[in-house]
Structures are given as structure tokens and as C-alpha cells.
C-alpha positions as CSV (number, residue, x, y, z in Angstrom):
1,X,76.1,101.0,78.2
2,X,74.2,100.3,74.9
3,X,75.8,101.3,71.6
4,X,72.5,101.2,69.5
5,X,70.4,104.5,69.5
6,X,67.0,104.7,68.3
7,X,66.9,107.0,64.9
8,X,64.7,109.9,65.6
9,X,62.5,110.5,62.7
10,X,61.7,113.9,61.9
11,X,57.7,114.7,62.2
12,X,55.9,118.0,61.8
13,X,53.8,118.6,64.9
14,X,51.1,121.1,65.7
15,X,51.0,122.3,69.3
16,X,48.0,123.2,71.0
17,X,48.3,124.8,74.7
18,X,45.2,124.5,76.5
19,X,44.9,126.7,80.0
20,X,43.2,124.8,82.7
21,X,41.7,125.4,85.9
22,X,44.5,126.0,88.9
23,X,44.5,123.7,91.9
24,X,45.8,124.1,95.3
25,X,49.6,124.3,93.5
26,X,48.6,127.2,91.3
27,X,47.9,127.5,87.6
28,X,48.0,124.5,85.1
29,X,48.3,123.7,81.4
30,X,48.3,120.9,78.9
31,X,49.8,120.5,75.7
32,X,48.3,118.5,72.6
33,X,50.7,117.6,70.0
34,X,49.2,116.8,66.6
35,X,50.5,115.0,63.4
36,X,48.5,114.6,60.5
37,X,48.6,111.3,58.0
38,X,49.0,111.8,54.5
39,X,47.7,108.2,53.9
40,X,44.2,108.2,55.1
41,X,42.0,106.9,52.1
42,X,39.4,105.7,54.3
43,X,35.8,107.2,54.5
44,X,36.5,107.6,58.3
45,X,38.6,110.1,60.0
46,X,40.9,107.9,62.1
47,X,42.6,109.3,65.3
48,X,44.6,108.2,68.1
49,X,44.9,110.0,71.4
50,X,47.8,108.8,73.4
51,X,48.0,109.6,77.0
52,X,51.6,109.0,78.8
53,X,52.2,107.4,82.4
54,X,53.1,108.8,85.6
55,X,56.4,110.8,85.6
56,X,56.4,110.6,82.0
57,X,55.9,112.7,78.8
58,X,55.3,112.2,75.3
59,X,58.5,111.4,73.2
60,X,57.7,108.3,71.1
61,X,57.9,109.8,67.7
62,X,58.6,106.2,66.3
63,X,55.0,105.0,67.3
64,X,53.5,108.2,65.9
65,X,55.1,107.4,62.7
66,X,53.3,103.8,62.7
67,X,49.9,105.2,63.1
68,X,50.6,108.1,60.5
69,X,51.7,105.2,57.9
70,X,48.4,103.3,58.7
71,X,46.0,106.6,58.3
72,X,45.6,107.7,61.7
73,X,46.1,111.3,62.6
74,X,48.1,111.2,65.8
75,X,47.3,113.2,68.8
76,X,49.7,113.0,72.0
77,X,48.7,114.8,75.6
78,X,51.2,116.1,78.0
79,X,49.0,116.0,81.1
80,X,49.2,118.9,83.3
81,X,52.5,119.3,85.5
82,X,54.0,116.8,83.1
83,X,56.8,117.5,80.1
84,X,56.0,120.3,78.2
85,X,53.1,121.1,80.3
86,X,55.4,122.0,83.3
87,X,55.0,125.9,83.9
88,X,57.9,126.8,85.8
89,X,60.9,125.4,87.7
90,X,58.9,125.5,90.8
91,X,56.3,123.6,89.5
92,X,58.7,120.9,88.6
93,X,58.9,119.5,92.1
94,X,55.0,119.0,91.7
95,X,55.8,116.7,88.6
96,X,52.9,114.7,88.1
97,X,51.1,115.9,91.1
98,X,47.2,115.5,91.4
99,X,44.7,115.2,94.3
100,X,41.9,113.2,92.0
101,X,42.5,111.4,88.6
102,X,39.4,112.7,87.5
103,X,41.6,116.3,87.3
104,X,42.6,114.9,83.7
105,X,39.1,114.9,82.6
106,X,39.6,118.6,81.6
107,X,42.4,118.3,79.2
108,X,41.4,115.1,77.7
109,X,37.6,116.6,76.8
110,X,39.5,119.7,75.3
111,X,41.6,117.3,73.2
112,X,38.6,115.0,72.0
113,X,36.9,118.5,71.3
114,X,40.0,119.2,68.9
115,X,39.8,116.0,67.4
116,X,35.9,116.4,66.5
117,X,36.7,119.7,64.9
118,X,39.7,118.0,63.0
119,X,37.1,115.1,61.6
120,X,35.0,118.1,59.9
121,X,32.6,116.0,57.9
122,X,33.8,112.6,58.0
123,X,32.4,110.1,60.5
124,X,35.3,110.1,63.3
125,X,36.9,106.9,64.8
126,X,38.7,107.6,67.6
127,X,41.0,105.5,69.5
128,X,42.5,106.3,73.2
129,X,45.7,105.0,74.0
130,X,47.0,104.8,77.4
131,X,50.1,103.7,79.1
132,X,50.6,102.7,82.6
133,X,48.8,105.2,84.8
134,X,47.5,106.7,81.4
135,X,46.1,103.4,81.0
136,X,44.0,103.9,84.2
137,X,43.4,107.4,83.4
138,X,41.9,106.2,79.7
139,X,39.6,103.4,81.2
140,X,38.2,105.7,83.6
141,X,37.5,108.3,81.1
142,X,36.3,105.9,78.5
143,X,33.8,104.5,81.2
144,X,32.3,107.8,82.0
145,X,34.2,110.7,80.8
146,X,32.4,113.9,79.6
147,X,32.9,112.7,75.7
148,X,33.5,109.0,76.3
149,X,30.7,108.1,73.7
150,X,33.1,109.7,70.9
151,X,35.5,107.1,71.7
152,X,35.5,103.9,69.6
153,X,38.1,101.8,71.2
154,X,41.1,101.8,74.0
155,X,44.4,100.4,73.5
156,X,46.1,99.7,76.8
157,X,49.9,99.5,77.0
158,X,50.8,97.9,80.4
159,X,48.0,99.4,82.3
160,X,48.4,100.5,86.0
161,X,44.8,99.1,87.3
162,X,45.7,97.6,90.1
163,X,47.7,98.3,93.3
164,X,51.7,97.5,93.2
165,X,52.9,94.3,94.5
166,X,55.3,95.6,97.3
167,X,57.1,94.1,100.6
168,X,55.5,94.7,103.9
169,X,58.1,97.3,104.6
170,X,57.3,99.1,101.3
171,X,53.7,98.9,101.9
172,X,53.9,100.5,105.3
173,X,56.0,103.3,104.0
174,X,53.5,104.2,100.9
175,X,50.7,103.9,103.3
176,X,52.6,106.5,105.7
177,X,53.2,108.8,102.6
178,X,49.9,108.6,101.3
179,X,48.0,109.7,104.5
180,X,50.5,112.2,105.3
181,X,50.5,113.3,101.6
182,X,54.3,113.4,101.7
183,X,56.4,113.7,98.4
184,X,59.4,112.0,98.1
185,X,62.1,110.9,95.4
186,X,62.1,107.2,95.0
187,X,64.5,104.6,93.3
188,X,63.0,103.7,89.9
189,X,64.1,99.9,90.1
190,X,66.2,100.1,87.0
191,X,63.5,100.8,84.7
192,X,64.5,104.1,83.3
193,X,67.9,103.3,83.3
194,X,67.1,100.5,80.9
195,X,65.7,102.5,78.3
196,X,67.9,105.8,78.2
197,X,70.7,106.1,76.0
198,X,73.1,107.0,78.6
199,X,72.8,103.7,80.4
200,X,71.4,100.4,78.9
201,X,68.7,101.9,76.4
202,X,68.2,103.0,73.1
203,X,66.2,106.3,74.0
204,X,67.2,109.7,74.2
205,X,64.6,111.3,76.0
206,X,64.9,114.6,77.9
207,X,65.9,113.4,81.6
208,X,64.7,116.9,83.0
209,X,61.0,115.7,81.9
210,X,61.7,111.7,82.8
211,X,64.4,111.3,85.3
212,X,66.1,108.2,84.7
213,X,67.1,107.4,88.4
214,X,64.5,108.7,90.7
215,X,60.9,109.2,90.6
216,X,59.0,112.0,92.5
217,X,56.4,109.8,94.3
218,X,53.5,112.2,96.0
219,X,51.3,110.7,98.7
220,X,48.3,112.6,97.5
221,X,48.6,111.2,94.1
222,X,49.2,107.7,95.0
223,X,46.1,108.0,97.1
224,X,44.3,109.4,94.3
225,X,45.4,106.4,92.1
226,X,44.2,103.9,94.5
227,X,40.6,105.4,94.9
228,X,40.6,105.5,91.2
229,X,41.6,101.9,90.8
230,X,38.9,100.8,93.3
231,X,36.3,103.1,91.4
232,X,37.1,101.2,88.3
233,X,36.7,97.9,89.5
234,X,33.5,98.8,91.5
235,X,32.0,99.7,88.2
236,X,32.2,96.2,86.6
237,X,32.2,95.8,83.1
238,X,31.7,99.4,82.3
239,X,33.6,99.8,78.8
240,X,31.2,99.1,75.9
241,X,33.6,99.0,73.1
242,X,36.9,96.8,72.0
243,X,39.9,97.1,74.3
244,X,43.3,95.8,73.5
245,X,45.7,95.3,76.3
246,X,49.2,94.4,75.5
247,X,52.2,93.6,78.4
248,X,55.2,91.8,78.9
249,X,54.9,88.1,79.5
250,X,56.5,88.2,82.9
251,X,57.4,90.6,85.6
252,X,60.6,90.7,87.7
253,X,61.3,92.7,91.0
254,X,64.6,94.0,90.7
255,X,67.3,94.1,93.3
256,X,70.2,96.2,93.5
257,X,72.3,94.3,91.3
258,X,72.1,94.8,87.5
259,X,70.7,91.8,85.3
260,X,70.6,91.6,81.8
261,X,67.1,90.0,81.8
262,X,66.0,93.7,83.5
263,X,65.4,94.6,79.8
264,X,63.0,91.6,79.0
265,X,60.4,92.0,81.6
266,X,58.0,94.3,83.4
267,X,59.9,95.5,86.4
268,X,56.9,97.7,87.7
269,X,53.8,95.8,87.4
270,X,52.8,92.3,87.9
271,X,51.0,90.8,84.9
272,X,49.1,88.1,86.3
273,X,47.5,91.0,88.5
274,X,47.1,93.2,85.4
275,X,45.5,90.5,83.3
276,X,43.0,89.9,86.2
277,X,42.1,93.8,86.9
278,X,41.9,94.3,83.0
279,X,39.4,91.4,82.4
280,X,37.1,93.4,84.6
281,X,36.7,96.5,83.0
282,X,34.9,95.5,79.6
283,X,33.2,92.6,77.7
284,X,35.2,93.0,74.6
285,X,38.8,92.5,75.6
286,X,41.9,91.1,73.6
287,X,44.7,90.7,76.2
288,X,48.2,90.0,74.5
289,X,51.7,89.1,76.2
290,X,54.4,90.3,74.5
291,X,57.5,87.9,75.0
292,X,60.7,89.7,76.4
293,X,58.6,93.0,76.4
294,X,59.3,95.5,79.1
295,X,57.0,98.0,80.6
296,X,56.6,100.3,77.9
297,X,56.1,97.6,75.0
298,X,56.9,100.3,72.5
299,X,60.3,100.9,74.0
300,X,61.4,97.1,74.0
301,X,64.2,95.9,72.0
302,X,63.3,96.3,68.2
303,X,62.5,92.6,67.3
304,X,59.9,92.9,70.4
305,X,58.2,96.1,69.5
306,X,57.8,95.1,66.0
307,X,56.0,92.2,66.7
308,X,53.9,94.3,69.2
309,X,53.1,96.6,66.2
310,X,52.3,93.9,63.8
311,X,50.0,92.7,66.6
312,X,48.3,95.9,67.4
313,X,47.4,96.7,63.7
314,X,46.4,93.5,63.0
315,X,43.6,94.1,65.7
316,X,42.9,97.5,64.3
317,X,42.5,96.1,60.6
318,X,39.9,93.7,62.3
319,X,38.2,96.6,64.1
320,X,38.1,98.8,60.8
321,X,36.6,95.9,59.1
322,X,33.9,95.9,61.9
323,X,33.4,99.6,61.1
324,X,32.7,99.0,57.4
325,X,29.6,96.6,58.2
């Protein structure tokens, strides 16, 4: 077990709850957190909209702090049926359930409308940030969502843009679950145990919102993810503004035995497949592999994530210089 725990910074968030359209499961809501930067001396209103991954929620205060220090207002969205947006214990069994990934367009549009209001008379510069499945959601919205023209750039953290690499048996089981629209708890392949403080990590997130041993996988949702990936790939180079993609330098397929190298690789997605998929979605792409990074780059060990922060803000500085021209 790790002896190091990440220090939790104190941040004042404003919370907005969106009441959303109901679906076949019942009512829905989404939760938007907003932290204000006191260091934006720019002529622009700079904002980040953070979208989390599958079976996940926002708990990345340290990421928020970095953006605030660089003059960006920080917005984080807990999607419907995730984290702060789970309405009831009954709905918890449907954590991150969706029939169509475009369902999330509703809360993203409402969030961008809120950001437009916050910008007031300043010229708005909005960066959409997506991790894993959130990266897929961000790319789809960024290409054709209702407010996609309000977006200035996208940052992708290990985006789930292509199908998982699985064994024949795993592939068959996933296919059956998808076809029959079954829901099943599956092992997370060590990943969440590499990051949570109770096991081998340093992050003290709420395990009722993000379980560390089992992930609830919905056949309907994985079917929707596959369709969304195919839709995005069929559009070709559809995102017109700059994209930064960051991921680990390598992938590992874990087995039943713990190995320390699990804390230095992506255990969920395949890096070469990710690179190939990202290369097809836009014409202004910067792809950066972070040595010893894990699936969520900014939950990697301190030296690794510091390197990633420096790289990201260097990229953003160049972007801001382009805005000035």
C-alpha cells in the first residue's frame, strides 16, 4: 500500500444542477462545478470544460488548481448517472448507463451556455477537455454538437476512440452482453487499485462514485460507444480547431498477479491504436506520449504528471499566442 497521499487543495466551487430529459430508466440530472480564476489578466475569458470517463466522476482538484493558476476558469461536468448526478440508490445500479452517446449533448450544451453567460463582454476562449470515454464524447460534440462553434480547442487525456483490444473469449462475451443489452460487474484489471489510496495509489476519491475493484458494464452503453466510435471515424478529419492528445508511452495487458509496472502504463487502452484513431479526427493534432504515464495521465506519479502539466500549458501558451494574432 502506498504511504503517500496527494494533498487535497481547498477550492471554492459553485454548483449548478441541470434537470435533464428523462430516459427509459427514469429522471436525469447533471452537475456542473465552477471555480473562478483570480489570475486572468488576458483580454480573453479563458475557460476549461472537463468531461470525465466511464464509471468515473470529477475529483481532480489538483488539475483545477493548475488551470486556475494559468488564468482559466474551470468547469467540471458530472454527467447524468455519474458521481454527483446519481439521483437515487436505485439509479446507482445504472451508473453511466446510456443508449446513445449523443444523450450527453444536452448537458454539454447547457454547460457551454453557462460559460457564455460567465464570459460577459469578453472574447471567450473555451477548451473542451475529455478523458477516456469523455474524450470520445468531447470529439463527437466538438465536431457537430449544437454549440461546437463556441469551442476553441480540445485536450484529450487517453481518449477511448477505438475498440478495446480483447481476447477472443472476452470479445465474444462483450458481443453477447451488447446484443442482449445485459449489465454486469467486471474486473477493472487493477487500474483503479493503482490510483486509490486504500490500495497502491495516492488519490482518496469516493469509491461509492468510482468503485475500485468492479466496473458496472452495460451492454447497451458499450454498443452505443461502438456506434459512436464508428460515427466519428466515418466523419474523417471533422474537427477544425487544435487538438492536444496526451497518453502513456505504452500499454500493458494485466493478469491476475500484481506487478509494479502497472503504475507506469495504460492498463485499459492500446496506445498505438489510440494514436491511429486520434490522427483521423482533425488536421491540427499534437500527440504526446508521456513516459510512465497511466490511463489518466494526471493521476500518474508526481514527476510524470508534472511533466504532463508543463507540456500541456506550453501547448496552451502557443495557442494563446495564436489568439493574439
